[in-house]
Wavefront OBJ file of the C-alpha trace (Angstrom):
o trace
v -5.976 18.582 11.080
v -7.014 17.614 7.627
v -8.848 14.342 6.978
v -7.321 11.830 4.861
v -8.848 11.313 1.392
v -10.981 8.449 0.906
v -8.627 6.866 -1.389
v -5.873 6.982 1.119
v -8.167 5.427 3.642
v -9.061 2.716 1.223
v -5.248 2.244 0.327
v -4.470 1.906 3.834
v -7.211 -0.550 4.327
v -5.839 -2.510 1.564
v -2.311 -2.474 2.636
v -3.186 -3.568 6.149
v -4.973 -6.484 4.768
v -2.128 -7.574 2.415
v 0.475 -7.389 5.237
v -1.553 -9.022 7.802
v 0.726 -12.069 7.333
v 4.129 -10.044 6.574
v 4.151 -11.494 3.093
v 3.037 -9.886 -0.100
v 2.168 -11.778 -3.231
v 2.587 -10.264 -6.911
v -1.138 -9.813 -7.070
v -1.391 -8.046 -3.769
v 1.435 -5.561 -4.661
v -0.159 -4.916 -7.988
v -3.614 -4.390 -6.569
v -2.130 -1.848 -4.290
v -0.219 -0.100 -6.952
v -3.297 -0.093 -9.023
v -5.425 1.274 -6.236
v -2.863 4.043 -5.546
v -3.071 5.150 -9.323
v -6.760 4.669 -9.907
v -7.693 8.314 -9.707
v -4.756 9.433 -11.696
v -3.322 11.252 -8.764
v -1.430 10.248 -5.778
v -2.090 12.579 -2.867
v 0.151 13.315 0.143
v -1.445 10.790 2.330
v -0.944 8.135 -0.318
v 2.484 8.982 -0.993
v 3.232 8.602 2.728
v 1.512 5.200 2.880
v 3.366 3.880 -0.293
v 6.650 5.017 1.184
v 5.906 3.115 4.300
v 4.943 0.187 2.368
v 8.214 0.112 0.186
v 10.075 0.759 3.281
v 8.783 -2.429 4.913
v 9.688 -4.264 1.738
v 13.208 -2.805 1.615
v 14.082 -3.498 5.277
v 12.648 -7.172 5.135
v 9.590 -6.369 7.334
v 7.620 -7.747 4.683
v 8.571 -10.677 2.441
v 7.568 -11.001 -1.244
v 6.289 -14.452 -2.089
v 4.940 -16.296 -5.146
v 1.153 -16.741 -5.564
l 1 2 3 4 5 6 7 8 9 10 11 12 13 14 15 16 17 18 19 20 21 22 23 24 25 26 27 28 29 30 31 32 33 34 35 36 37 38 39 40 41 42 43 44 45 46 47 48 49 50 51 52 53 54 55 56 57 58 59 60 61 62 63 64 65 66 67
């Protein structure tokens, strides 16, 4: 099994930290998106993480809040 990239691992940690209270602020969201695009390439692991993150936003598991 292929080991996840370091950028995917750090993206996962960032997402987990941001969703720990089930709320996402605009700055947390932007930080996650910026981190995903930092290296100019979204690899397969990052795609999966972002898809899961957006699914949680869309189904109401995560709530967007103001700062």
